[in-house]
N, C-alpha and C positions, 0 to 999 in steps of 0.2 A: 067245823070238822075239816081237818087237813086232808088234802088229796094224796094219793100215793106219789104223784109227781112232785108235789110240794115237799113231801117228806124226803124224797130222793135228792132234791136240790139242797135241802137243809143238811142232810148227812154228807153230801158232797162238799158243802161249804165247811162243815166241821172237819172233814178229812183234809181239805186243803189248808185249813187253819192249823191243824196238828202238824202237817208236813212243814209249814212255814216255821213253826216254833221248834220242832224236834228233828226234822229231816229224816224221819223214819221212811221205810219203803212203802209204796202204795199198798202192797199185800199186807204188811203189818198193820197199817192204818185201817184197811178194810176189815181185817180180822177183829180189831178193837171195836170198830163201829158196829159190826154184826152182833156184838154182845149186848147192845142196847135193846131193851125190851120192845121198843117201837120199830126197830129196823124191819121186821117182818111185814109192816104195813107200808113200807116204801117200795117204789117201783125200782126193783133191783137192777134191771138193765139200764135204766136212765142213770141211776147212781153210779154204776161202774163206768158207763160212758163218760160221765162228767168228771169223776175223780181221776180216772186213768188218763182221760184226754187232757185235763188241765196239767197234770204232773208231767206229761210228755211234751207239752207245748208252752211251758212257763215263759221262756224268753220271747217267743213270738206274741203271746198274749200281752205280756208286759209292755212290749214295744208299741202295740196298738193302744193300750190303755194310757200309757205315760204321756202321750200327746194331748190327752184331754184333761189332765189334772191341772188345777189352778194353784197347786202347791208342789213341793218336791215329792217325788215318789216315796222317799223314805219317811215322809210325814204322814202318809196314809196309814191308818190303823190296820193292824193285822186282820181284824174282822172284816173291815170294808175291802181290803185287798183280796181276801178270800172270796167274798161275795162277787166282786168285780171280775175276778179271774173265771169263776164258774159261769157267770152271765156272759162274759166276753166269748167263751168257748161256744156257748149255745148260739150267740148272735152270729159268729163267724162260720161255724161248722154244722149248724142244725137249721137250715132254712125252712124245714117243715113246721117249726114252731114259730108262730107269728111273734114279731119283735115286741109288740106291746105286752104280750103274755110274759115274755122273758124279763122285761124291765119291771113289770108289776110284781112278779115273783121276787125279783132281787130286792125291790123296795120293801116288800113285806118281810123278807128274811132280815133285812137291815133293821127294820123296826123291832124285830124280835131279839136279834143278837147284837146289834150295833149300838153306837153311842146315840145321844139325844137327837142330833141332827144328821147322823150318818146316812139316813135314807135320802136326804136331800142331795148330798154329795154323790151318792150312788146313782140317783136318778139323773143328775146333770151329766155325769161322765157317760152313762149308758145311752142317754139321748144323743149325744155327740157321736158316739161310736156307731149307733144305729144308722145315723145319717151317712156316715162314712162307708159302712160295710153293707148296708141295705137301703141305699138311697132310693131305689125304685119303689120298694115296699113302703118306705116312709112317705114318699110323694103320693103314692096311691092312697094311703090312709088319710093324708091331709085333704086330698081331693074328695074323698068319700065323706069326710066330716063336713066339708064346705057344702057339698050337694045336700047333705042331710039338713043342714041349718037353713039353706035356701029353699028347700022343698017343703 
């Protein structure tokens, strides 16, 4: 069963995807997504934060993401690009959500909506971005895992 937060992320990804292809306004995209029968089960506040946040910050998010691609940015599929933009917004602007949660959610969404190995690409890019923007949290997580293995 999908959580309300997962649904919010999925709808945000769908909204960013629509924007990438059609360049509709955020309010038009939101209106269209609200017509989906499952929208009521999504965390509306998170959805709005992600969708409107990404669309307001596309150049900055892309600048951060593009550094971590192993291919030209234009070669990234629109689905993967939408997933990465939403996850990058969370990583950079929502420190209250642990970075492994953000990455795992993005991977699961990529498995649902992306290409065959798209989730691997998403994982690799977001792992690198997490080190860059949440280095202290990543280091603390690694130390905790090491202690758990040794203990």
